[in-house]
MARVEXDO-426994 format. One record per residue (C-alpha): residue in one letter; x, y, z; residue number from 1. Coordinates in pm, 1 decimal. Each point is the difference from the previous one (the first is absolute). Example, Ala and Ser with C-alpha at 12.3 -4.5 7.8 and 13.67 -1.06 7.14 Angstrom:
# residues 2
+--------+----------+----------+----------+-------+
! nudren !        u !        v !        w ! zakol !
+--------+----------+----------+----------+-------+
!      A !   1230.0 !   -450.0 !    780.0 !     1 !
!      S !    137.0 !    344.0 !    -66.0 !     2 !
+--------+----------+----------+----------+-------+
//
This chain:
# residues 247
+--------+----------+----------+----------+-------+
! nudren !        u !        v !        w ! zakol !
+--------+----------+----------+----------+-------+
!      M !   3188.2 !  -1909.2 !   1739.0 !     1 !
!      T !    289.1 !    153.8 !    200.7 !     2 !
!      A !    119.9 !   -344.6 !     99.4 !     3 !
!      L !    -30.2 !   -119.2 !   -359.3 !     4 !
!      R !    211.9 !    291.9 !   -126.1 !     5 !
!      K !    271.6 !    -89.6 !    247.3 !     6 !
!      L !      0.4 !   -359.0 !   -125.2 !     7 !
!      I !      2.7 !     45.1 !   -380.4 !     8 !
!      G !     90.5 !    365.3 !    -55.7 !     9 !
!      P !   -200.1 !    298.6 !   -124.1 !    10 !
!      S !    111.0 !    -23.5 !   -364.0 !    11 !
!      L !   -135.0 !   -351.0 !    -39.0 !    12 !
!      V !   -330.6 !    101.0 !    157.0 !    13 !
!      V !    -41.4 !    282.5 !   -252.8 !    14 !
!      F !     84.6 !   -229.1 !   -290.3 !    15 !
!      S !   -246.3 !   -265.2 !    110.4 !    16 !
!      L !   -279.7 !    257.4 !     -7.1 !    17 !
!      L !     54.4 !     96.8 !   -368.4 !    18 !
!      P !   -309.4 !    -82.1 !   -209.6 !    19 !
!      I !     36.3 !   -259.5 !   -273.8 !    20 !
!      S !    -91.4 !    270.7 !   -251.3 !    21 !
!      S !    313.6 !    196.5 !     88.4 !    22 !
!      P !    211.9 !    123.9 !   -293.8 !    23 !
!      L !    265.7 !   -242.9 !    122.2 !    24 !
!      F !   -220.6 !   -280.0 !   -131.6 !    25 !
!      A !   -121.3 !    178.9 !   -312.5 !    26 !
!      Q !     48.5 !   -160.3 !   -339.0 !    27 !
!      S !    303.2 !    148.5 !   -172.5 !    28 !
!      D !   -146.7 !    -21.1 !   -352.7 !    29 !
!      P !   -349.9 !    151.8 !    -29.4 !    30 !
!      F !    -57.7 !   -159.9 !   -342.3 !    31 !
!      A !    119.7 !   -354.7 !     79.5 !    32 !
!      R !   -346.3 !   -156.3 !     27.0 !    33 !
!      D !   -136.3 !    193.7 !   -296.4 !    34 !
!      L !    293.4 !   -117.8 !   -212.2 !    35 !
!      I !    -77.5 !   -365.6 !     73.0 !    36 !
!      Q !   -369.2 !     50.8 !    -81.0 !    37 !
!      M !     69.8 !    195.9 !   -315.1 !    38 !
!      S !    244.2 !   -259.9 !   -131.2 !    39 !
!      K !   -265.3 !   -271.5 !     42.9 !    40 !
!      W !   -255.3 !    201.3 !   -194.6 !    41 !
!      F !    248.9 !     96.0 !   -270.4 !    42 !
!      E !     74.0 !   -360.5 !    -95.7 !    43 !
!      G !   -236.9 !   -159.0 !   -251.9 !    44 !
!      V !   -168.9 !     31.3 !   -338.8 !    45 !
!      F !   -219.5 !    299.6 !    -87.4 !    46 !
!      D !   -207.7 !    120.9 !   -295.9 !    47 !
!      N !   -260.2 !    263.5 !    -85.5 !    48 !
!      D !   -229.5 !   -214.3 !   -213.5 !    49 !
!      S !   -314.8 !    111.7 !    188.3 !    50 !
!      Q !     86.3 !    365.4 !    -59.3 !    51 !
!      V !     57.9 !    -57.2 !   -372.2 !    52 !
!      W !   -322.8 !   -199.2 !    -25.9 !    53 !
!      F !   -205.0 !    277.1 !    161.9 !    54 !
!      E !    150.3 !    268.6 !   -225.9 !    55 !
!      E !   -123.0 !   -198.3 !   -299.2 !    56 !
!      D !   -350.2 !    -22.8 !    145.8 !    57 !
!      R !   -267.6 !    243.2 !   -122.4 !    58 !
!      R !    -56.4 !    120.4 !    357.7 !    59 !
!      W !    344.3 !    159.2 !      9.0 !    60 !
!      T !    -20.5 !    370.3 !    -86.1 !    61 !
!      G !    368.4 !     89.1 !    -26.2 !    62 !
!      K !    195.7 !    116.5 !   -304.0 !    63 !
!      E !    151.6 !   -246.5 !   -244.1 !    64 !
!      E !    347.8 !    141.5 !     58.2 !    65 !
!      H !    -33.9 !    -66.2 !    372.1 !    66 !
!      K !    -45.6 !   -375.9 !    -33.9 !    67 !
!      H !    264.4 !   -214.6 !    166.2 !    68 !
!      V !    195.5 !   -275.6 !   -166.3 !    69 !
!      R !     -8.8 !   -352.6 !    139.7 !    70 !
!      N !    301.7 !    -42.0 !    225.2 !    71 !
!      N !    132.4 !   -306.1 !    182.2 !    72 !
!      A !    261.6 !     26.0 !    276.1 !    73 !
!      T !    193.5 !   -279.9 !    168.3 !    74 !
!      H !    202.6 !     66.9 !    317.4 !    75 !
!      V !    224.1 !   -290.4 !    104.6 !    76 !
!      R !    198.2 !      4.5 !    323.4 !    77 !
!      L !    374.5 !    -54.3 !    -48.9 !    78 !
!      D !    277.7 !   -106.8 !    232.5 !    79 !
!      L !    249.4 !    280.3 !    -65.9 !    80 !
!      P !    133.3 !    108.5 !    341.1 !    81 !
!      Q !    243.7 !    237.5 !   -172.1 !    82 !
!      L !   -301.8 !    222.3 !    -72.0 !    83 !
!      G !   -192.1 !    -53.1 !    322.7 !    84 !
!      E !   -244.0 !   -233.0 !    170.2 !    85 !
!      H !   -309.3 !     75.2 !   -212.9 !    86 !
!      V !    105.2 !    -21.5 !   -365.2 !    87 !
!      F !   -225.3 !    -71.4 !   -299.3 !    88 !
!      Y !     18.8 !    -57.1 !   -373.1 !    89 !
!      V !   -270.1 !    205.1 !   -175.2 !    90 !
!      E !   -117.7 !    -98.3 !   -347.3 !    91 !
!      E !   -295.0 !    154.5 !   -185.0 !    92 !
!      Y !   -163.6 !    -64.3 !   -335.1 !    93 !
!      M !   -288.0 !    159.3 !   -188.9 !    94 !
!      H !   -315.1 !   -112.8 !   -181.3 !    95 !
!      D !     -1.2 !   -337.4 !    178.8 !    96 !
!      D !    297.7 !   -102.1 !   -217.1 !    97 !
!      P !    290.9 !   -147.7 !    204.3 !    98 !
!      S !    235.6 !     64.7 !   -292.3 !    99 !
!      N !    -81.4 !    373.5 !      5.4 !   100 !
!      I !    221.2 !     81.6 !    300.0 !   101 !
!      W !     49.9 !    370.5 !     56.6 !   102 !
!      R !    151.6 !     21.1 !    347.4 !   103 !
!      Q !    264.4 !   -200.8 !    187.9 !   104 !
!      R !    143.8 !    128.4 !    324.8 !   105 !
!      I !    156.1 !   -111.2 !    323.8 !   106 !
!      V !   -165.2 !    165.0 !    300.6 !   107 !
!      S !    121.7 !     16.1 !    358.9 !   108 !
!      L !   -226.9 !    115.1 !    283.9 !   109 !
!      V !    186.2 !    149.2 !    295.6 !   110 !
!      S !    -93.2 !    199.3 !    308.7 !   111 !
!      S !    150.2 !    349.6 !     -7.8 !   112 !
!      P !   -109.6 !    202.0 !    304.8 !   113 !
!      P !   -121.8 !    263.3 !     39.2 !   114 !
!      K !   -121.1 !     29.0 !   -359.2 !   115 !
!      G !   -168.3 !   -337.6 !    -44.9 !   116 !
!      I !     41.5 !   -326.3 !   -189.9 !   117 !
!      Q !    224.4 !     43.2 !   -301.0 !   118 !
!      M !    -51.6 !   -192.3 !   -322.3 !   119 !
!      K !    337.4 !    -15.1 !   -167.3 !   120 !
!      I !    -39.8 !    -67.9 !   -371.7 !   121 !
!      Y !    284.7 !   -164.7 !   -189.9 !   122 !
!      F !     32.0 !    -15.6 !   -378.0 !   123 !
!      L !    141.9 !   -321.9 !   -149.2 !   124 !
!      D !    274.3 !    -10.5 !   -259.1 !   125 !
!      N !    -88.2 !   -361.3 !    -93.5 !   126 !
!      A !   -379.8 !     28.5 !      5.8 !   127 !
!      K !    -46.6 !   -188.8 !   -327.7 !   128 !
!      E !    183.9 !   -302.3 !    139.9 !   129 !
!      L !   -267.1 !    -37.0 !    270.5 !   130 !
!      V !   -297.1 !    -21.1 !   -239.2 !   131 !
!      G !   -163.7 !   -340.2 !     14.8 !   132 !
!      K !    211.8 !   -123.2 !    288.5 !   133 !
!      D !   -142.1 !   -171.2 !    307.2 !   134 !
!      K !    -80.9 !    298.2 !    221.7 !   135 !
!      H !    124.5 !   -179.7 !    311.1 !   136 !
!      L !    345.1 !    -51.9 !   -153.0 !   137 !
!      I !     50.1 !    362.3 !   -101.3 !   138 !
!      A !    198.9 !     88.8 !    313.2 !   139 !
!      G !    288.5 !   -207.3 !   -134.7 !   140 !
!      L !    -20.6 !    169.9 !   -341.0 !   141 !
!      V !      5.9 !    360.9 !    118.4 !   142 !
!      N !    324.9 !    182.2 !    -68.0 !   143 !
!      I !     41.7 !    201.4 !    320.5 !   144 !
!      D !    280.1 !    208.9 !   -150.8 !   145 !
!      G !   -228.8 !     87.7 !   -290.3 !   146 !
!      L !   -279.9 !    147.4 !    210.7 !   147 !
!      N !    -56.1 !    375.2 !    -17.2 !   148 !
!      N !   -194.2 !    194.5 !    262.8 !   149 !
!      L !    -93.8 !    368.7 !    -23.7 !   150 !
!      P !    -70.4 !    105.7 !    361.3 !   151 !
!      E !   -196.5 !    305.9 !   -111.4 !   152 !
!      C !   -242.6 !   -237.2 !   -176.0 !   153 !
!      D !    -74.3 !   -217.0 !    303.1 !   154 !
!      V !   -358.4 !    -19.0 !    130.1 !   155 !
!      W !    -79.3 !     82.1 !    364.5 !   156 !
!      F !   -284.8 !   -168.8 !    190.4 !   157 !
!      K !   -192.6 !     56.9 !    318.2 !   158 !
!      R !   -298.3 !   -183.7 !    139.9 !   159 !
!      E !   -335.1 !    174.3 !    -41.3 !   160 !
!      G !   -270.4 !   -201.1 !    176.3 !   161 !
!      D !    -13.7 !   -350.5 !   -146.3 !   162 !
!      Q !    229.4 !     74.6 !   -293.9 !   163 !
!      F !    339.8 !    140.8 !    -92.0 !   164 !
!      E !     30.5 !    309.5 !   -218.0 !   165 !
!      G !    322.0 !     81.2 !   -181.6 !   166 !
!      Q !    138.2 !    263.0 !   -233.0 !   167 !
!      M !    324.8 !    146.8 !   -129.2 !   168 !
!      D !    134.3 !    327.6 !    130.8 !   169 !
!      S !   -160.4 !    279.0 !   -201.7 !   170 !
!      K !    175.3 !     55.1 !   -335.3 !   171 !
!      A !    316.7 !   -166.8 !    135.1 !   172 !
!      C !     20.9 !   -283.1 !   -253.8 !   173 !
!      A !    103.3 !    209.4 !   -303.1 !   174 !
!      L !     96.4 !   -136.3 !   -342.0 !   175 !
!      G !     99.1 !    132.1 !   -341.5 !   176 !
!      E !    122.4 !    337.6 !   -118.4 !   177 !
!      G !   -130.2 !    309.4 !   -174.7 !   178 !
!      D !   -364.5 !      0.7 !   -106.8 !   179 !
!      T !    -41.5 !   -365.1 !    103.7 !   180 !
!      R !    129.7 !     53.4 !    353.0 !   181 !
!      R !   -258.4 !   -174.0 !    214.9 !   182 !
!      Y !    -71.7 !   -142.4 !    344.0 !   183 !
!      S !   -162.2 !   -325.0 !    107.7 !   184 !
!      E !   -315.3 !    -50.0 !    201.0 !   185 !
!      H !    -24.4 !   -341.1 !    164.3 !   186 !
!      N !   -284.3 !    -23.5 !    252.5 !   187 !
!      I !    -96.2 !   -333.8 !    155.5 !   188 !
!      V !   -277.2 !   -116.7 !    231.6 !   189 !
!      L !     56.2 !   -346.4 !    143.9 !   190 !
!      S !   -230.7 !   -202.9 !    222.6 !   191 !
!      E !    -74.2 !   -365.4 !     63.2 !   192 !
!      H !   -194.4 !    -32.3 !   -325.3 !   193 !
!      K !     87.4 !    298.4 !   -218.7 !   194 !
!      Y !    298.6 !    147.3 !   -176.6 !   195 !
!      W !    -96.6 !    333.0 !   -154.8 !   196 !
!      R !    257.6 !    199.7 !   -190.9 !   197 !
!      T !     39.8 !    322.3 !   -194.3 !   198 !
!      D !    316.1 !     -3.9 !   -210.9 !   199 !
!      R !     72.5 !    281.7 !   -245.4 !   200 !
!      T !    240.7 !    282.1 !    -84.5 !   201 !
!      W !    -63.9 !    373.9 !    -32.8 !   202 !
!      L !    183.5 !    262.3 !   -204.1 !   203 !
!      F !    163.0 !    275.6 !    205.2 !   204 !
!      S !    -44.4 !    246.3 !   -286.6 !   205 !
!      T !   -375.8 !    -28.7 !    -54.6 !   206 !
!      G !   -132.9 !   -202.6 !    292.2 !   207 !
!      E !   -152.6 !   -247.7 !   -246.4 !   208 !
!      I !     17.0 !   -378.6 !     20.0 !   209 !
!      Y !    298.2 !   -128.1 !   -196.1 !   210 !
!      K !    -72.6 !   -369.8 !     40.4 !   211 !
!      G !   -254.1 !   -207.6 !    187.2 !   212 !
!      E !   -373.8 !    -28.7 !     48.1 !   213 !
!      K !   -201.0 !    321.9 !    -15.2 !   214 !
!      S !   -268.6 !   -105.9 !    243.7 !   215 !
!      E !      6.8 !    144.0 !    351.4 !   216 !
!      E !   -101.9 !   -343.5 !    125.4 !   217 !
!      P !    285.2 !   -240.1 !     75.0 !   218 !
!      S !     39.5 !   -337.5 !   -162.6 !   219 !
!      K !   -210.6 !   -195.2 !    249.6 !   220 !
!      M !    168.6 !   -336.5 !     17.7 !   221 !
!      R !   -126.3 !   -254.9 !    248.0 !   222 !
!      R !    151.9 !   -315.1 !    139.5 !   223 !
!      A !    -72.6 !   -292.7 !   -229.2 !   224 !
!      Q !   -195.4 !   -286.5 !    152.6 !   225 !
!      M !    138.7 !   -345.3 !    -71.8 !   226 !
!      Y !   -243.9 !   -288.9 !    -32.5 !   227 !
!      S !     39.7 !   -371.5 !    -56.0 !   228 !
!      C !   -258.3 !   -252.7 !   -111.9 !   229 !
!      G !    -33.6 !   -363.3 !    -89.8 !   230 !
!      I !   -167.3 !   -172.5 !   -294.1 !   231 !
!      S !   -148.9 !   -347.8 !     11.1 !   232 !
!      L !    -85.7 !   -201.3 !   -312.0 !   233 !
!      P !   -220.6 !   -300.5 !     82.5 !   234 !
!      Y !     58.7 !   -309.0 !   -206.6 !   235 !
!      I !   -368.7 !    -94.5 !      6.3 !   236 !
!      S !   -209.6 !    224.1 !    225.1 !   237 !
!      Y !     25.6 !    265.2 !    271.2 !   238 !
!      A !   -240.7 !   -208.8 !    206.1 !   239 !
!      E !    237.8 !   -291.6 !     60.6 !   240 !
!      P !    382.1 !     -4.4 !     38.0 !   241 !
!      H !    199.5 !   -210.2 !   -242.0 !   242 !
!      E !    364.3 !   -110.7 !      5.5 !   243 !
!      K !     55.5 !    173.6 !   -334.8 !   244 !
!      D !   -128.3 !    340.3 !    117.0 !   245 !
!      V !    248.6 !    280.4 !    -65.1 !   246 !
!      S !     58.6 !    283.9 !    251.2 !   247 !
+--------+----------+----------+----------+-------+
//
């Protein structure tokens, strides 16, 4: 070892003995991998039809006022680098009626150490112009200058086991004045197959719900499964093929 030190120098010997797990090799962003995974799970189509069905079944013992409405959510990835790498158009409608749209937002998922993954929510000034448009062309229709973000209303996520759990800062997203002064509650649980959400506002004055579902259970949306099938119409018989069969 003495001869080796003379040849290459003591400082290089010390450096060569550093373990690969040294902080020098540590990942600079602790949420980088989680952000990629979360963005994959966030994209897609979701609905809570199974939850609504069960609450109409006689086996359900909850209160009538605690029933959830049917909700459909579509999250489409957009190429809008001005807002970040993981940007989505969010569109939701109720009662299985695509014309009954009640929410349109632009969402950007970004890593914000040490707090977590930040969901920045942008309100659109031209939301009505996007209704009925091809979802994959919306990036070119978004008016960037017309987007409005309220940082205090952003949702913060961290991984918990095999899912991500997010919420707003407590009572930070405040709206209104006087007796109708209220704060928003926006809690989300996201995994590979589920998108659960509680979305409502509470009055500061009384602590009562101002708007939103009264149930303590979230709206339990799940990822929609897409299926395809084929239909064959035999010209004469299923037993024998014919040149006039229709598929």
